[in-house]
C-alpha positions as CSV (number, residue, x, y, z in Angstrom):
1,M,-16.2,-41.6,-11.4
2,R,-16.9,-43.8,-8.3
3,A,-17.9,-46.8,-10.4
4,S,-14.8,-46.3,-12.5
5,M,-12.6,-46.3,-9.5
6,R,-14.2,-49.5,-8.2
7,R,-13.5,-51.2,-11.5
8,M,-9.9,-50.2,-11.4
9,G,-9.1,-50.8,-7.8
10,H,-7.4,-48.7,-5.1
11,A,-3.7,-47.8,-4.9
12,K,-1.6,-48.0,-1.7
13,T,1.9,-47.7,-3.4
14,K,3.4,-45.6,-6.1
15,G,3.6,-48.6,-8.4
16,Q,-0.1,-49.5,-7.9
17,A,-1.1,-45.9,-8.6
18,T,1.0,-45.9,-11.8
19,V,-0.7,-49.1,-13.0
20,L,-4.2,-47.6,-12.4
21,K,-3.2,-44.4,-14.1
22,I,-1.7,-45.8,-17.3
23,L,-3.8,-49.0,-17.7
24,G,-7.2,-48.0,-16.6
25,G,-9.9,-48.6,-19.2
26,T,-7.6,-50.7,-21.5
27,A,-8.7,-54.3,-20.6
28,D,-11.0,-54.9,-23.6
29,D,-8.2,-54.7,-26.3
30,Y,-5.1,-55.4,-24.1
31,D,-4.3,-58.7,-25.8
32,R,-4.2,-57.2,-29.2
33,V,-2.3,-54.0,-28.2
34,V,0.4,-55.9,-26.3
35,A,1.0,-58.1,-29.3
36,E,1.1,-55.2,-31.7
37,S,3.1,-52.9,-29.6
38,T,5.8,-55.5,-29.0
39,G,5.9,-56.7,-32.6
40,G,4.8,-60.2,-31.5
41,L,7.6,-60.5,-29.0
42,D,5.2,-60.7,-26.1
43,H,4.4,-64.3,-27.1
44,H,8.1,-65.1,-27.6
45,W,8.8,-63.9,-24.1
46,K,6.0,-65.9,-22.6
47,R,7.0,-69.0,-24.4
48,W,10.5,-68.6,-22.9
49,I,8.9,-68.8,-19.5
50,L,6.8,-71.9,-20.5
51,D,9.9,-73.6,-21.8
52,R,11.6,-73.4,-18.4
53,M,8.7,-74.6,-16.2
54,E,9.1,-78.0,-14.7
55,S,6.0,-80.1,-14.8
56,P,4.0,-77.5,-12.7
57,R,1.0,-78.4,-10.6
58,E,0.3,-75.2,-8.6
59,V,1.2,-72.1,-10.5
60,L,0.9,-68.5,-9.2
61,D,0.6,-65.9,-11.9
62,L,1.2,-62.4,-10.5
63,A,-0.2,-59.4,-12.3
64,S,-2.1,-62.0,-14.4
65,G,-4.1,-59.3,-16.3
66,T,-6.4,-60.8,-19.0
67,G,-4.9,-64.2,-18.4
68,I,-2.7,-64.5,-21.5
69,L,0.1,-66.3,-19.6
70,S,-2.3,-68.2,-17.3
71,F,-4.1,-69.8,-20.2
72,L,-0.8,-70.7,-22.0
73,V,0.2,-72.5,-18.9
74,L,-3.0,-74.5,-18.7
75,D,-2.7,-75.3,-22.4
76,R,0.9,-76.5,-22.1
77,F,0.5,-78.4,-18.8
78,P,-2.8,-80.3,-18.4
79,E,-2.1,-81.2,-14.8
80,A,-1.5,-77.6,-13.8
81,R,-3.8,-75.3,-11.8
82,V,-3.2,-71.5,-11.9
83,T,-3.9,-68.9,-9.3
84,G,-4.0,-65.4,-10.9
85,V,-3.6,-62.2,-8.9
86,D,-4.3,-58.8,-10.5
87,L,-5.1,-55.3,-9.2
88,Q,-7.7,-54.3,-11.9
89,E,-11.2,-55.7,-11.8
90,D,-11.9,-55.1,-15.5
91,Y,-8.7,-57.1,-16.5
92,Q,-9.7,-59.9,-14.3
93,A,-13.2,-59.9,-15.6
94,V,-11.8,-60.6,-19.1
95,A,-9.8,-63.5,-17.7
96,R,-12.7,-64.9,-15.8
97,A,-15.0,-64.8,-18.8
98,R,-12.3,-66.5,-20.9
99,G,-11.9,-69.3,-18.4
100,E,-15.7,-69.9,-18.3
101,R,-15.9,-69.9,-22.1
102,L,-13.0,-72.4,-22.4
103,G,-14.4,-74.6,-19.6
104,L,-11.3,-74.2,-17.5
105,S,-12.7,-72.5,-14.4
106,D,-12.1,-75.6,-12.3
107,R,-8.4,-75.2,-12.9
108,L,-8.3,-71.5,-12.1
109,E,-8.5,-69.3,-9.0
110,W,-8.6,-65.5,-9.2
111,H,-7.7,-62.9,-6.6
112,R,-8.4,-59.2,-7.3
113,S,-5.7,-57.6,-5.3
114,A,-2.4,-55.8,-5.5
115,V,0.5,-58.3,-5.2
116,E,1.7,-56.5,-2.1
117,D,-1.6,-57.0,-0.3
118,V,-2.9,-60.4,-1.5
119,E,-3.3,-63.2,1.1
120,L,-2.2,-66.6,-0.1
121,S,-1.3,-69.9,1.6
122,D,2.3,-70.4,2.6
123,G,4.4,-73.0,0.8
124,R,1.7,-73.7,-1.8
125,F,3.2,-72.9,-5.2
126,D,5.8,-74.9,-7.1
127,H,6.0,-72.1,-9.8
128,V,5.6,-68.3,-9.5
129,I,5.5,-66.5,-12.8
130,S,4.8,-63.0,-14.0
131,C,5.0,-60.7,-17.0
132,Y,5.3,-56.9,-16.6
133,L,5.1,-56.8,-12.8
134,P,8.6,-56.1,-11.4
135,K,9.0,-52.5,-12.6
136,Y,5.8,-51.6,-10.6
137,A,6.1,-53.8,-7.5
138,D,7.4,-53.0,-4.1
139,R,10.2,-55.4,-4.6
140,P,11.3,-56.0,-1.0
141,V,7.6,-56.8,-0.1
142,L,7.3,-59.0,-3.3
143,V,10.4,-61.0,-2.4
144,D,9.2,-61.4,1.2
145,H,5.9,-62.8,-0.1
146,L,7.6,-65.1,-2.5
147,A,9.7,-66.6,0.2
148,R,6.5,-67.5,2.0
149,W,4.4,-68.6,-0.9
150,C,6.9,-70.8,-2.6
151,A,7.1,-74.5,-1.8
152,P,10.5,-76.1,-1.3
153,G,12.2,-76.4,-4.7
154,A,9.8,-73.9,-6.3
155,R,10.8,-72.1,-9.5
156,V,10.4,-68.3,-9.8
157,L,10.3,-66.6,-13.3
158,L,9.6,-62.9,-13.3
159,H,9.7,-61.1,-16.7
160,D,9.4,-57.4,-17.6
161,F,10.6,-54.8,-20.0
162,A,14.2,-53.5,-19.6
163,H,16.0,-50.5,-20.8
164,P,18.9,-51.5,-23.2
165,S,22.5,-50.4,-22.3
166,D,23.7,-50.3,-25.9
167,P,23.3,-46.7,-27.2
168,K,22.4,-48.0,-30.7
169,V,19.7,-50.2,-29.4
170,E,18.5,-47.4,-27.2
171,R,18.2,-45.0,-30.1
172,A,16.4,-47.6,-32.2
173,L,14.0,-48.4,-29.3
174,H,13.2,-44.7,-28.8
175,E,12.6,-44.2,-32.5
176,R,10.2,-47.2,-32.5
177,H,8.5,-46.0,-29.4
178,T,8.0,-42.5,-31.0
179,R,6.5,-44.0,-34.2
180,W,4.2,-46.3,-32.1
181,L,3.0,-43.4,-30.0
182,E,2.0,-41.5,-33.1
183,K,0.0,-44.5,-34.2
184,V,-1.6,-44.8,-30.8
185,R,-2.8,-41.2,-30.8
186,T,-4.8,-41.8,-33.9
187,Q,-5.8,-45.5,-33.6
188,H,-5.8,-46.3,-29.9
189,P,-6.5,-43.0,-28.1
190,H,-7.4,-44.7,-24.9
191,W,-3.9,-46.1,-24.7
192,V,-2.2,-42.7,-25.0
193,T,-1.6,-42.2,-21.3
194,C,0.0,-45.6,-21.1
195,F,2.5,-45.1,-23.9
196,E,3.2,-41.5,-23.1
197,N,4.6,-42.8,-19.7
198,L,5.8,-46.3,-20.3
199,Y,9.1,-45.6,-21.9
200,D,10.3,-43.5,-19.0
201,I,8.9,-45.8,-16.4
202,V,11.0,-48.7,-17.8
203,K,14.1,-46.5,-18.3
204,E,13.9,-45.3,-14.7
205,S,13.2,-48.6,-13.0
206,P,16.1,-50.3,-11.3
207,W,14.3,-53.6,-11.1
208,T,16.9,-55.6,-13.0
209,E,19.6,-54.4,-10.6
210,D,17.8,-54.7,-7.2
211,L,15.6,-57.8,-7.7
212,P,18.4,-60.5,-8.0
213,P,20.2,-59.4,-4.8
214,L,16.9,-59.2,-2.9
215,L,16.1,-62.8,-3.9
216,E,19.6,-64.0,-2.9
217,A,19.3,-62.2,0.5
218,A,16.0,-64.0,1.0
219,G,17.7,-67.4,0.6
220,F,16.8,-68.1,-3.0
221,T,19.4,-70.0,-5.1
222,D,20.2,-70.2,-8.8
223,V,19.3,-66.5,-9.1
224,E,19.9,-65.3,-12.7
225,L,19.2,-62.3,-14.8
226,T,18.7,-63.1,-18.5
227,L,18.5,-60.2,-21.0
228,Q,16.4,-60.7,-24.1
229,S,15.8,-58.9,-27.4
230,Y,19.0,-56.9,-27.2
231,G,18.4,-55.8,-23.6
232,C,14.8,-54.6,-24.1
233,S,13.4,-57.4,-22.0
234,A,14.7,-59.4,-19.1
235,V,13.7,-62.3,-16.9
236,V,14.9,-63.0,-13.3
237,T,14.8,-66.6,-12.4
238,A,15.4,-68.2,-9.0
239,R,14.7,-71.3,-6.9
240,K,13.4,-71.8,-3.4
241,P,15.8,-74.3,-1.7
242,A,14.3,-77.8,-1.3
């Protein structure tokens, strides 16, 4: 038990505790399961972020996980360096091993920490990106950190699941989730805790409502919420004034 807790990390907030509860022990097949569970949309959503990055040099990937988005950035932008922050040691171990295998370790920097607790240099990053963080984060703390970490003119692109407002889409999503959960129980039993909780976590999170005004209050400009996939996904984008 103690070794397991060390691998997963320690929680100081409700969001951190939720992450450790539902994602503990899932690092080894995360890439495959996230692709399968989203019907391939995970790659589409990440490509959307890449398409809106502007010749990045210093990129901060929050909740970087196994490094899917980090390595897509390195592949697309040869001049970029990526700093990844993730709470879970086993997820970051997968990312570190991938970086070493691909010979990219000199363009990567990893911090095992909760986003709320990590210490990074002020004004360092020209892009801050993330997938699947906002619903868990202490968003006022996150935005306060972003205001310090971002260089003048920096671009912020934060993606996560969203809950659709259209009743027809909501019904279809719920039906798909039910079918997927049945499959998980037989084929991916170590993912059951995650998918038994994820639907309600997304439904109950107000992140799409409170994150944009928090960014505006912190002085960010060009703040925009973009809904994707019939409202099942969303990205908040913003810019630190030059």
